[in-house]
N, CA, C and O atoms as a CHARMM CRD file, in Angstrom:
* protein
*
  348
    1    1 MET  N     -8.03000 -13.96800  -0.71300 PROA 1      0.00000
    2    1 MET  CA    -7.11100 -13.27100   0.13000 PROA 1      0.00000
    3    1 MET  C     -7.83400 -12.21700   0.96700 PROA 1      0.00000
    4    1 MET  O     -7.59400 -12.11800   2.17100 PROA 1      0.00000
    5    2 MET  N     -8.71200 -11.42900   0.34800 PROA 2      0.00000
    6    2 MET  CA    -9.40600 -10.37500   1.07900 PROA 2      0.00000
    7    2 MET  C    -10.28700 -10.97600   2.18000 PROA 2      0.00000
    8    2 MET  O    -10.44400 -10.38000   3.24600 PROA 2      0.00000
    9    3 LYS  N    -10.85400 -12.13900   1.92300 PROA 3      0.00000
   10    3 LYS  CA   -11.67000 -12.80500   2.94500 PROA 3      0.00000
   11    3 LYS  C    -10.80300 -13.16600   4.15400 PROA 3      0.00000
   12    3 LYS  O    -11.21800 -12.98200   5.29900 PROA 3      0.00000
   13    4 THR  N     -9.61800 -13.67100   3.89800 PROA 4      0.00000
   14    4 THR  CA    -8.69600 -14.01500   4.98400 PROA 4      0.00000
   15    4 THR  C     -8.27500 -12.76900   5.75200 PROA 4      0.00000
   16    4 THR  O     -8.28800 -12.75700   6.98300 PROA 4      0.00000
   17    5 LEU  N     -7.90000 -11.71900   5.01900 PROA 5      0.00000
   18    5 LEU  CA    -7.49100 -10.48400   5.68000 PROA 5      0.00000
   19    5 LEU  C     -8.61000  -9.89200   6.53000 PROA 5      0.00000
   20    5 LEU  O     -8.36300  -9.40400   7.63300 PROA 5      0.00000
   21    6 SER  N     -9.83200  -9.93500   6.02200 PROA 6      0.00000
   22    6 SER  CA   -10.94300  -9.33300   6.76400 PROA 6      0.00000
   23    6 SER  C    -11.26100 -10.10600   8.04400 PROA 6      0.00000
   24    6 SER  O    -11.90200  -9.57000   8.94700 PROA 6      0.00000
   25    7 ALA  N    -10.82100 -11.35000   8.12500 PROA 7      0.00000
   26    7 ALA  CA   -11.08100 -12.15600   9.32300 PROA 7      0.00000
   27    7 ALA  C    -10.05200 -11.91000  10.42900 PROA 7      0.00000
   28    7 ALA  O    -10.26000 -12.33800  11.56500 PROA 7      0.00000
   29    8 LEU  N     -8.96200 -11.23700  10.12000 PROA 8      0.00000
   30    8 LEU  CA    -7.91700 -10.98900  11.10700 PROA 8      0.00000
   31    8 LEU  C     -8.23600  -9.74700  11.93600 PROA 8      0.00000
   32    8 LEU  O     -8.97000  -8.86700  11.48800 PROA 8      0.00000
   33    9 GLY  N     -7.68300  -9.68200  13.14100 PROA 9      0.00000
   34    9 GLY  CA    -7.90400  -8.52800  14.00900 PROA 9      0.00000
   35    9 GLY  C     -6.80200  -7.48900  13.83900 PROA 9      0.00000
   36    9 GLY  O     -5.65100  -7.73700  14.19900 PROA 9      0.00000
   37   10 PHE  N     -7.14500  -6.35400  13.30400 PROA 10     0.00000
   38   10 PHE  CA    -6.16600  -5.30700  13.04500 PROA 10     0.00000
   39   10 PHE  C     -6.38700  -4.07200  13.90900 PROA 10     0.00000
   40   10 PHE  O     -5.85800  -3.00500  13.59900 PROA 10     0.00000
   41   11 SER  N     -7.15100  -4.19400  14.97500 PROA 11     0.00000
   42   11 SER  CA    -7.50000  -3.01200  15.76300 PROA 11     0.00000
   43   11 SER  C     -6.27000  -2.28300  16.30500 PROA 11     0.00000
   44   11 SER  O     -6.30700  -1.06000  16.44100 PROA 11     0.00000
   45   12 ARG  N     -5.20300  -2.98100  16.61300 PROA 12     0.00000
   46   12 ARG  CA    -3.99100  -2.33000  17.12600 PROA 12     0.00000
   47   12 ARG  C     -3.28100  -1.50900  16.04800 PROA 12     0.00000
   48   12 ARG  O     -2.54500  -0.57200  16.35600 PROA 12     0.00000
   49   13 MET  N     -3.50500  -1.86500  14.80500 PROA 13     0.00000
   50   13 MET  CA    -2.83400  -1.18300  13.71700 PROA 13     0.00000
   51   13 MET  C     -3.46300   0.17600  13.41300 PROA 13     0.00000
   52   13 MET  O     -2.76500   1.10700  13.01200 PROA 13     0.00000
   53   14 TYR  N     -4.75300   0.28900  13.59900 PROA 14     0.00000
   54   14 TYR  CA    -5.45900   1.51800  13.26600 PROA 14     0.00000
   55   14 TYR  C     -5.56000   2.42000  14.48300 PROA 14     0.00000
   56   14 TYR  O     -5.80800   1.95200  15.59500 PROA 14     0.00000
   57   15 HSD  N     -5.36800   3.71100  14.26800 PROA 15     0.00000
   58   15 HSD  CA    -5.42500   4.69000  15.35000 PROA 15     0.00000
   59   15 HSD  C     -6.87200   5.09600  15.60600 PROA 15     0.00000
   60   15 HSD  O     -7.60700   5.36700  14.65600 PROA 15     0.00000
   61   16 PRO  N     -7.29700   5.14500  16.86700 PROA 16     0.00000
   62   16 PRO  CA    -8.66100   5.58600  17.17300 PROA 16     0.00000
   63   16 PRO  C     -8.89400   7.01300  16.65900 PROA 16     0.00000
   64   16 PRO  O     -8.01500   7.87000  16.75800 PROA 16     0.00000
   65   17 GLY  N    -10.05100   7.24500  16.12500 PROA 17     0.00000
   66   17 GLY  CA   -10.40700   8.57200  15.64900 PROA 17     0.00000
   67   17 GLY  C     -9.86100   8.92700  14.27500 PROA 17     0.00000
   68   17 GLY  O    -10.07600  10.03800  13.79100 PROA 17     0.00000
   69   18 ARG  N     -9.16800   8.01000  13.65400 PROA 18     0.00000
   70   18 ARG  CA    -8.63300   8.26600  12.31300 PROA 18     0.00000
   71   18 ARG  C     -9.35100   7.41100  11.28100 PROA 18     0.00000
   72   18 ARG  O     -9.77000   6.28600  11.55400 PROA 18     0.00000
   73   19 GLN  N     -9.47600   7.96500  10.11300 PROA 19     0.00000
   74   19 GLN  CA   -10.12900   7.25000   9.01600 PROA 19     0.00000
   75   19 GLN  C     -9.20100   6.17600   8.46600 PROA 19     0.00000
   76   19 GLN  O     -8.01600   6.42200   8.24400 PROA 19     0.00000
   77   20 ARG  N     -9.73800   5.00200   8.25100 PROA 20     0.00000
   78   20 ARG  CA    -8.96300   3.92400   7.62000 PROA 20     0.00000
   79   20 ARG  C     -8.91900   4.18800   6.12800 PROA 20     0.00000
   80   20 ARG  O     -9.92200   4.56300   5.52100 PROA 20     0.00000
   81   21 THR  N     -7.75900   3.99000   5.54800 PROA 21     0.00000
   82   21 THR  CA    -7.54600   4.33100   4.15100 PROA 21     0.00000
   83   21 THR  C     -6.90800   3.15800   3.43000 PROA 21     0.00000
   84   21 THR  O     -6.10000   2.42700   4.00200 PROA 21     0.00000
   85   22 MET  N     -7.28100   2.98700   2.17000 PROA 22     0.00000
   86   22 MET  CA    -6.65500   1.97600   1.33600 PROA 22     0.00000
   87   22 MET  C     -6.14700   2.66700   0.07400 PROA 22     0.00000
   88   22 MET  O     -6.88500   3.40400  -0.58000 PROA 22     0.00000
   89   23 VAL  N     -4.89700   2.42500  -0.25900 PROA 23     0.00000
   90   23 VAL  CA    -4.26700   3.00700  -1.44300 PROA 23     0.00000
   91   23 VAL  C     -3.76700   1.86100  -2.30800 PROA 23     0.00000
   92   23 VAL  O     -3.15700   0.91400  -1.81100 PROA 23     0.00000
   93   24 THR  N     -4.02900   1.95300  -3.60500 PROA 24     0.00000
   94   24 THR  CA    -3.52500   0.95500  -4.53700 PROA 24     0.00000
   95   24 THR  C     -2.60400   1.63400  -5.54100 PROA 24     0.00000
   96   24 THR  O     -3.00600   2.57700  -6.22200 PROA 24     0.00000
   97   25 LEU  N     -1.38000   1.15500  -5.63000 PROA 25     0.00000
   98   25 LEU  CA    -0.42800   1.63200  -6.63100 PROA 25     0.00000
   99   25 LEU  C     -0.52300   0.66100  -7.80200 PROA 25     0.00000
  100   25 LEU  O     -0.13000  -0.50000  -7.68500 PROA 25     0.00000
  101   26 THR  N     -1.03800   1.13100  -8.91500 PROA 26     0.00000
  102   26 THR  CA    -1.25500   0.28600 -10.08700 PROA 26     0.00000
  103   26 THR  C     -0.31400   0.72300 -11.19800 PROA 26     0.00000
  104   26 THR  O     -0.15600   1.91600 -11.45500 PROA 26     0.00000
  105   27 TYR  N      0.29400  -0.22500 -11.83800 PROA 27     0.00000
  106   27 TYR  CA     1.24800   0.06100 -12.90300 PROA 27     0.00000
  107   27 TYR  C      0.61900  -0.16000 -14.26200 PROA 27     0.00000
  108   27 TYR  O     -0.26500  -1.00500 -14.40200 PROA 27     0.00000
  109   28 PRO  N      1.06200   0.59500 -15.28000 PROA 28     0.00000
  110   28 PRO  CA     0.46600   0.48400 -16.61300 PROA 28     0.00000
  111   28 PRO  C      0.57100  -0.93100 -17.17000 PROA 28     0.00000
  112   28 PRO  O      1.60400  -1.59000 -17.05700 PROA 28     0.00000
  113   29 GLU  N     -0.50900  -1.37200 -17.76600 PROA 29     0.00000
  114   29 GLU  CA    -0.57500  -2.73600 -18.30600 PROA 29     0.00000
  115   29 GLU  C      0.53600  -3.00800 -19.31300 PROA 29     0.00000
  116   29 GLU  O      1.08500  -4.10900 -19.34900 PROA 29     0.00000
  117   30 ASP  N      0.87100  -2.01400 -20.12900 PROA 30     0.00000
  118   30 ASP  CA     1.85200  -2.23900 -21.19300 PROA 30     0.00000
  119   30 ASP  C      3.29600  -1.95900 -20.77600 PROA 30     0.00000
  120   30 ASP  O      4.21700  -2.20600 -21.55400 PROA 30     0.00000
  121   31 ARG  N      3.51300  -1.43300 -19.52300 PROA 31     0.00000
  122   31 ARG  CA     4.88300  -1.09300 -19.11900 PROA 31     0.00000
  123   31 ARG  C      5.29700  -1.67700 -17.77500 PROA 31     0.00000
  124   31 ARG  O      6.40900  -1.41200 -17.31700 PROA 31     0.00000
  125   32 TRP  N      4.44800  -2.45700 -17.13600 PROA 32     0.00000
  126   32 TRP  CA     4.77300  -2.88800 -15.78100 PROA 32     0.00000
  127   32 TRP  C      6.04400  -3.73800 -15.72600 PROA 32     0.00000
  128   32 TRP  O      6.79300  -3.65600 -14.75300 PROA 32     0.00000
  129   33 LYS  N      6.29700  -4.54600 -16.74400 PROA 33     0.00000
  130   33 LYS  CA     7.51200  -5.37400 -16.73300 PROA 33     0.00000
  131   33 LYS  C      8.76600  -4.51400 -16.81700 PROA 33     0.00000
  132   33 LYS  O      9.79200  -4.83100 -16.21600 PROA 33     0.00000
  133   34 GLU  N      8.67200  -3.43300 -17.56400 PROA 34     0.00000
  134   34 GLU  CA     9.79600  -2.49300 -17.67800 PROA 34     0.00000
  135   34 GLU  C     10.00600  -1.74800 -16.35200 PROA 34     0.00000
  136   34 GLU  O     11.14200  -1.55600 -15.91700 PROA 34     0.00000
  137   35 LEU  N      8.90700  -1.33300 -15.71600 PROA 35     0.00000
  138   35 LEU  CA     8.98300  -0.55800 -14.47400 PROA 35     0.00000
  139   35 LEU  C      9.30800  -1.41600 -13.25600 PROA 35     0.00000
  140   35 LEU  O      9.95500  -0.95200 -12.31700 PROA 35     0.00000
  141   36 LEU  N      8.85600  -2.66500 -13.27600 PROA 36     0.00000
  142   36 LEU  CA     9.04900  -3.57900 -12.14000 PROA 36     0.00000
  143   36 LEU  C      9.68200  -4.87700 -12.60900 PROA 36     0.00000
  144   36 LEU  O      8.99900  -5.89800 -12.69100 PROA 36     0.00000
  145   37 PRO  N     10.96700  -4.86200 -12.91600 PROA 37     0.00000
  146   37 PRO  CA    11.59700  -6.07500 -13.44000 PROA 37     0.00000
  147   37 PRO  C     11.70000  -7.21000 -12.42500 PROA 37     0.00000
  148   37 PRO  O     11.87100  -8.36900 -12.80300 PROA 37     0.00000
  149   38 ASN  N     11.59500  -6.87300 -11.11500 PROA 38     0.00000
  150   38 ASN  CA    11.66900  -7.91700 -10.09100 PROA 38     0.00000
  151   38 ASN  C     11.00900  -7.42100  -8.80800 PROA 38     0.00000
  152   38 ASN  O     10.62000  -6.25800  -8.70800 PROA 38     0.00000
  153   39 GLY  N     10.88900  -8.30200  -7.84300 PROA 39     0.00000
  154   39 GLY  CA    10.23000  -7.96700  -6.58400 PROA 39     0.00000
  155   39 GLY  C     10.95200  -6.90500  -5.78100 PROA 39     0.00000
  156   39 GLY  O     10.31900  -6.12900  -5.06600 PROA 39     0.00000
  157   40 GLU  N     12.28400  -6.86000  -5.89100 PROA 40     0.00000
  158   40 GLU  CA    13.04800  -5.84900  -5.15100 PROA 40     0.00000
  159   40 GLU  C     12.66800  -4.44000  -5.58500 PROA 40     0.00000
  160   40 GLU  O     12.56600  -3.54200  -4.75000 PROA 40     0.00000
  161   41 VAL  N     12.45800  -4.24000  -6.87800 PROA 41     0.00000
  162   41 VAL  CA    12.07400  -2.92200  -7.38800 PROA 41     0.00000
  163   41 VAL  C     10.67200  -2.56000  -6.89200 PROA 41     0.00000
  164   41 VAL  O     10.40300  -1.39900  -6.58100 PROA 41     0.00000
  165   42 THR  N      9.79300  -3.53800  -6.81700 PROA 42     0.00000
  166   42 THR  CA     8.45200  -3.29400  -6.29300 PROA 42     0.00000
  167   42 THR  C      8.53300  -2.78900  -4.85500 PROA 42     0.00000
  168   42 THR  O      7.83500  -1.84400  -4.48700 PROA 42     0.00000
  169   43 VAL  N      9.37300  -3.41000  -4.05300 PROA 43     0.00000
  170   43 VAL  CA     9.55000  -2.99300  -2.65200 PROA 43     0.00000
  171   43 VAL  C     10.16800  -1.59400  -2.60000 PROA 43     0.00000
  172   43 VAL  O      9.80000  -0.79000  -1.74300 PROA 43     0.00000
  173   44 GLU  N     11.09700  -1.29600  -3.50100 PROA 44     0.00000
  174   44 GLU  CA    11.69200   0.04600  -3.55400 PROA 44     0.00000
  175   44 GLU  C     10.63600   1.10200  -3.86000 PROA 44     0.00000
  176   44 GLU  O     10.64700   2.18000  -3.26600 PROA 44     0.00000
  177   45 HSD  N      9.72600   0.80300  -4.78000 PROA 45     0.00000
  178   45 HSD  CA     8.65200   1.74900  -5.11300 PROA 45     0.00000
  179   45 HSD  C      7.75900   1.99500  -3.89600 PROA 45     0.00000
  180   45 HSD  O      7.37800   3.13400  -3.62300 PROA 45     0.00000
  181   46 LEU  N      7.43200   0.94700  -3.18000 PROA 46     0.00000
  182   46 LEU  CA     6.62600   1.11500  -1.97100 PROA 46     0.00000
  183   46 LEU  C      7.38700   1.95700  -0.95000 PROA 46     0.00000
  184   46 LEU  O      6.79500   2.80600  -0.28300 PROA 46     0.00000
  185   47 GLY  N      8.68900   1.72800  -0.82500 PROA 47     0.00000
  186   47 GLY  CA     9.51200   2.51100   0.08600 PROA 47     0.00000
  187   47 GLY  C      9.49800   3.99100  -0.26700 PROA 47     0.00000
  188   47 GLY  O      9.44100   4.84400   0.61900 PROA 47     0.00000
  189   48 ARG  N      9.54900   4.29700  -1.56400 PROA 48     0.00000
  190   48 ARG  CA     9.47000   5.70000  -1.98600 PROA 48     0.00000
  191   48 ARG  C      8.12800   6.31200  -1.61500 PROA 48     0.00000
  192   48 ARG  O      8.06500   7.44800  -1.14400 PROA 48     0.00000
  193   49 PHE  N      7.06100   5.56100  -1.82800 PROA 49     0.00000
  194   49 PHE  CA     5.72400   6.03300  -1.44300 PROA 49     0.00000
  195   49 PHE  C      5.68300   6.33400   0.05500 PROA 49     0.00000
  196   49 PHE  O      5.15900   7.37200   0.46000 PROA 49     0.00000
  197   50 LEU  N      6.22600   5.44300   0.87800 PROA 50     0.00000
  198   50 LEU  CA     6.21200   5.64200   2.33700 PROA 50     0.00000
  199   50 LEU  C      7.06600   6.83700   2.75300 PROA 50     0.00000
  200   50 LEU  O      6.69400   7.56500   3.67400 PROA 50     0.00000
  201   51 ARG  N      8.20400   7.05000   2.09000 PROA 51     0.00000
  202   51 ARG  CA     9.03000   8.22400   2.40500 PROA 51     0.00000
  203   51 ARG  C      8.29100   9.52400   2.06100 PROA 51     0.00000
  204   51 ARG  O      8.36300  10.49600   2.81200 PROA 51     0.00000
  205   52 LYS  N      7.58800   9.53700   0.93300 PROA 52     0.00000
  206   52 LYS  CA     6.80500  10.71800   0.55900 PROA 52     0.00000
  207   52 LYS  C      5.66500  10.93600   1.56000 PROA 52     0.00000
  208   52 LYS  O      5.35600  12.07500   1.90900 PROA 52     0.00000
  209   53 PHE  N      5.04800   9.85800   2.01600 PROA 53     0.00000
  210   53 PHE  CA     4.00300   9.94600   3.03300 PROA 53     0.00000
  211   53 PHE  C      4.57200  10.56600   4.30900 PROA 53     0.00000
  212   53 PHE  O      3.97400  11.46900   4.89500 PROA 53     0.00000
  213   54 GLU  N      5.72600  10.07100   4.72600 PROA 54     0.00000
  214   54 GLU  CA     6.35300  10.57700   5.94500 PROA 54     0.00000
  215   54 GLU  C      6.73900  12.05200   5.80200 PROA 54     0.00000
  216   54 GLU  O      6.55600  12.83300   6.73500 PROA 54     0.00000
  217   55 ASP  N      7.26800  12.43200   4.64400 PROA 55     0.00000
  218   55 ASP  CA     7.60400  13.84000   4.40600 PROA 55     0.00000
  219   55 ASP  C      6.35600  14.72200   4.47500 PROA 55     0.00000
  220   55 ASP  O      6.40300  15.82900   5.01100 PROA 55     0.00000
  221   56 ALA  N      5.25500  14.23500   3.93700 PROA 56     0.00000
  222   56 ALA  CA     4.02700  15.03200   3.89000 PROA 56     0.00000
  223   56 ALA  C      3.31900  15.11700   5.24100 PROA 56     0.00000
  224   56 ALA  O      2.76000  16.16100   5.57700 PROA 56     0.00000
  225   57 PHE  N      3.33500  14.02600   6.02300 PROA 57     0.00000
  226   57 PHE  CA     2.52600  13.97000   7.23700 PROA 57     0.00000
  227   57 PHE  C      3.33600  13.87700   8.53200 PROA 57     0.00000
  228   57 PHE  O      2.76600  13.94000   9.62200 PROA 57     0.00000
  229   58 GLY  N      4.65500  13.72700   8.42200 PROA 58     0.00000
  230   58 GLY  CA     5.48600  13.69100   9.61100 PROA 58     0.00000
  231   58 GLY  C      5.43100  12.39700  10.39600 PROA 58     0.00000
  232   58 GLY  O      5.83800  12.36000  11.55700 PROA 58     0.00000
  233   59 GLU  N      4.94000  11.34600   9.79000 PROA 59     0.00000
  234   59 GLU  CA     4.88900  10.04100  10.45500 PROA 59     0.00000
  235   59 GLU  C      4.90700   8.93600   9.41100 PROA 59     0.00000
  236   59 GLU  O      4.50000   9.13200   8.26600 PROA 59     0.00000
  237   60 THR  N      5.38100   7.78600   9.82600 PROA 60     0.00000
  238   60 THR  CA     5.37200   6.60800   8.96500 PROA 60     0.00000
  239   60 THR  C      4.15000   5.77800   9.33600 PROA 60     0.00000
  240   60 THR  O      3.96300   5.45900  10.51000 PROA 60     0.00000
  241   61 PRO  N      3.31200   5.41900   8.36400 PROA 61     0.00000
  242   61 PRO  CA     2.12200   4.65700   8.71300 PROA 61     0.00000
  243   61 PRO  C      2.44400   3.20900   9.06700 PROA 61     0.00000
  244   61 PRO  O      3.35700   2.60800   8.50300 PROA 61     0.00000
  245   62 THR  N      1.69000   2.66800   9.99700 PROA 62     0.00000
  246   62 THR  CA     1.69600   1.22800  10.23900 PROA 62     0.00000
  247   62 THR  C      0.70000   0.68100   9.23600 PROA 62     0.00000
  248   62 THR  O     -0.44400   1.13400   9.18600 PROA 62     0.00000
  249   63 LEU  N      1.11700  -0.28000   8.44300 PROA 63     0.00000
  250   63 LEU  CA     0.22600  -0.67900   7.34900 PROA 63     0.00000
  251   63 LEU  C      0.27300  -2.16100   7.05000 PROA 63     0.00000
  252   63 LEU  O      1.15500  -2.89400   7.49700 PROA 63     0.00000
  253   64 ILE  N     -0.70300  -2.56400   6.28300 PROA 64     0.00000
  254   64 ILE  CA    -0.74700  -3.89300   5.66700 PROA 64     0.00000
  255   64 ILE  C     -0.43200  -3.64700   4.20300 PROA 64     0.00000
  256   64 ILE  O     -1.00000  -2.74400   3.58900 PROA 64     0.00000
  257   65 TRP  N      0.46100  -4.43300   3.64100 PROA 65     0.00000
  258   65 TRP  CA     0.83200  -4.27300   2.24800 PROA 65     0.00000
  259   65 TRP  C      0.63800  -5.60900   1.54000 PROA 65     0.00000
  260   65 TRP  O      1.09600  -6.65000   2.01000 PROA 65     0.00000
  261   66 VAL  N     -0.04600  -5.55800   0.40400 PROA 66     0.00000
  262   66 VAL  CA    -0.28800  -6.76300  -0.39600 PROA 66     0.00000
  263   66 VAL  C      0.16100  -6.48500  -1.81800 PROA 66     0.00000
  264   66 VAL  O     -0.24000  -5.48700  -2.41700 PROA 66     0.00000
  265   67 ARG  N      0.98500  -7.35800  -2.35500 PROA 67     0.00000
  266   67 ARG  CA     1.40000  -7.26200  -3.76300 PROA 67     0.00000
  267   67 ARG  C      0.56800  -8.27100  -4.54100 PROA 67     0.00000
  268   67 ARG  O      0.51100  -9.45000  -4.19200 PROA 67     0.00000
  269   68 GLU  N     -0.07100  -7.79200  -5.59400 PROA 68     0.00000
  270   68 GLU  CA    -0.97700  -8.65000  -6.35700 PROA 68     0.00000
  271   68 GLU  C     -0.70800  -8.53100  -7.85300 PROA 68     0.00000
  272   68 GLU  O     -0.05800  -7.59800  -8.32300 PROA 68     0.00000
  273   69 PHE  N     -1.23400  -9.51100  -8.58100 PROA 69     0.00000
  274   69 PHE  CA    -1.25800  -9.44600 -10.03600 PROA 69     0.00000
  275   69 PHE  C     -2.71400  -9.26100 -10.45800 PROA 69     0.00000
  276   69 PHE  O     -3.60700  -9.92600  -9.93300 PROA 69     0.00000
  277   70 THR  N     -2.95000  -8.35600 -11.40600 PROA 70     0.00000
  278   70 THR  CA    -4.30300  -8.15400 -11.91000 PROA 70     0.00000
  279   70 THR  C     -4.62300  -9.24200 -12.93100 PROA 70     0.00000
  280   70 THR  O     -3.75900 -10.04500 -13.28200 PROA 70     0.00000
  281   71 LYS  N     -5.86000  -9.26300 -13.40200 PROA 71     0.00000
  282   71 LYS  CA    -6.25800 -10.26800 -14.39200 PROA 71     0.00000
  283   71 LYS  C     -5.46200 -10.15200 -15.68000 PROA 71     0.00000
  284   71 LYS  O     -5.23800 -11.14900 -16.36500 PROA 71     0.00000
  285   72 ASN  N     -5.02500  -8.92300 -16.01800 PROA 72     0.00000
  286   72 ASN  CA    -4.25000  -8.75900 -17.25000 PROA 72     0.00000
  287   72 ASN  C     -2.75700  -9.01700 -17.03600 PROA 72     0.00000
  288   72 ASN  O     -1.96500  -8.90000 -17.97200 PROA 72     0.00000
  289   73 GLY  N     -2.36900  -9.37200 -15.79500 PROA 73     0.00000
  290   73 GLY  CA    -0.98800  -9.73600 -15.51900 PROA 73     0.00000
  291   73 GLY  C     -0.13100  -8.64100 -14.92200 PROA 73     0.00000
  292   73 GLY  O      0.97200  -8.92400 -14.45600 PROA 73     0.00000
  293   74 SER  N     -0.60000  -7.38900 -14.91800 PROA 74     0.00000
  294   74 SER  CA     0.21800  -6.32400 -14.33900 PROA 74     0.00000
  295   74 SER  C      0.17400  -6.40100 -12.81100 PROA 74     0.00000
  296   74 SER  O     -0.68300  -7.07200 -12.23600 PROA 74     0.00000
  297   75 ARG  N      1.10700  -5.70800 -12.16700 PROA 75     0.00000
  298   75 ARG  CA     1.21500  -5.75400 -10.70700 PROA 75     0.00000
  299   75 ARG  C      0.55900  -4.54700 -10.07200 PROA 75     0.00000
  300   75 ARG  O      0.51300  -3.46000 -10.64700 PROA 75     0.00000
  301   76 THR  N      0.05700  -4.77000  -8.87600 PROA 76     0.00000
  302   76 THR  CA    -0.42000  -3.67600  -8.04200 PROA 76     0.00000
  303   76 THR  C      0.11100  -3.89100  -6.63600 PROA 76     0.00000
  304   76 THR  O      0.40100  -5.01700  -6.23400 PROA 76     0.00000
  305   77 SER  N      0.23300  -2.80800  -5.90000 PROA 77     0.00000
  306   77 SER  CA     0.56200  -2.86800  -4.47700 PROA 77     0.00000
  307   77 SER  C     -0.55700  -2.15400  -3.74900 PROA 77     0.00000
  308   77 SER  O     -0.85300  -0.99900  -4.05200 PROA 77     0.00000
  309   78 THR  N     -1.18400  -2.82500  -2.79200 PROA 78     0.00000
  310   78 THR  CA    -2.27800  -2.23400  -2.04200 PROA 78     0.00000
  311   78 THR  C     -1.86400  -2.10600  -0.58600 PROA 78     0.00000
  312   78 THR  O     -1.36700  -3.05900   0.01400 PROA 78     0.00000
  313   79 CYS  N     -2.07300  -0.91800  -0.02000 PROA 79     0.00000
  314   79 CYS  CA    -1.73400  -0.63400   1.37200 PROA 79     0.00000
  315   79 CYS  C     -2.99300  -0.19400   2.11100 PROA 79     0.00000
  316   79 CYS  O     -3.81300   0.53800   1.55900 PROA 79     0.00000
  317   80 SER  N     -3.14700  -0.63000   3.34000 PROA 80     0.00000
  318   80 SER  CA    -4.23200  -0.17500   4.18600 PROA 80     0.00000
  319   80 SER  C     -3.62200   0.37800   5.46800 PROA 80     0.00000
  320   80 SER  O     -2.78600  -0.27400   6.09300 PROA 80     0.00000
  321   81 PHE  N     -4.04600   1.59400   5.86500 PROA 81     0.00000
  322   81 PHE  CA    -3.47600   2.24500   7.04500 PROA 81     0.00000
  323   81 PHE  C     -4.43100   3.31000   7.55000 PROA 81     0.00000
  324   81 PHE  O     -5.44500   3.59500   6.91300 PROA 81     0.00000
  325   82 SER  N     -4.10800   3.90100   8.70100 PROA 82     0.00000
  326   82 SER  CA    -4.87700   5.01200   9.24700 PROA 82     0.00000
  327   82 SER  C     -4.36200   6.31100   8.67200 PROA 82     0.00000
  328   82 SER  O     -3.16700   6.60500   8.72800 PROA 82     0.00000
  329   83 ARG  N     -5.26600   7.07300   8.12700 PROA 83     0.00000
  330   83 ARG  CA    -4.89900   8.36200   7.54000 PROA 83     0.00000
  331   83 ARG  C     -4.68100   9.40500   8.63000 PROA 83     0.00000
  332   83 ARG  O     -5.45900   9.46800   9.58100 PROA 83     0.00000
  333   84 PRO  N     -3.63900  10.22500   8.51100 PROA 84     0.00000
  334   84 PRO  CA    -3.45000  11.28900   9.49800 PROA 84     0.00000
  335   84 PRO  C     -4.64700  12.24500   9.48300 PROA 84     0.00000
  336   84 PRO  O     -5.29600  12.41000   8.45000 PROA 84     0.00000
  337   85 PRO  N     -4.93500  12.86800  10.61400 PROA 85     0.00000
  338   85 PRO  CA    -6.08200  13.77400  10.66500 PROA 85     0.00000
  339   85 PRO  C     -5.87500  14.99300   9.77900 PROA 85     0.00000
  340   85 PRO  O     -4.74500  15.42800   9.56100 PROA 85     0.00000
  341   86 ASP  N     -6.98300  15.54400   9.26500 PROA 86     0.00000
  342   86 ASP  CA    -6.91000  16.78200   8.50500 PROA 86     0.00000
  343   86 ASP  C     -6.53900  17.91800   9.44600 PROA 86     0.00000
  344   86 ASP  O     -6.93800  17.93000  10.61000 PROA 86     0.00000
  345   87 GLU  N     -5.79000  18.85100   8.94200 PROA 87     0.00000
  346   87 GLU  CA    -5.37000  19.98100   9.78500 PROA 87     0.00000
  347   87 GLU  C     -6.35800  21.10300   9.71500 PROA 87     0.00000
  348   87 GLU  O     -6.16700  22.13500  10.36000 PROA 87     0.00000
């Protein structure tokens, strides 16, 4: 998957002069099924993360989001976006 993503052109998504950032939301191996009973809840968690981002930085990031399963079976959500500039 990462090979495919790296071959795509994302220049329009990233803002010039801003650092590209990748964030991974990883859930505990022993509790992920309890915390994420279905895909809708996973999307809700990502939505909460984005709302907190917007509250903190005053903008909603344009991002790539990938939902994955780790080798031990737990879920992760990985986002790549341009980080707002430091003040």
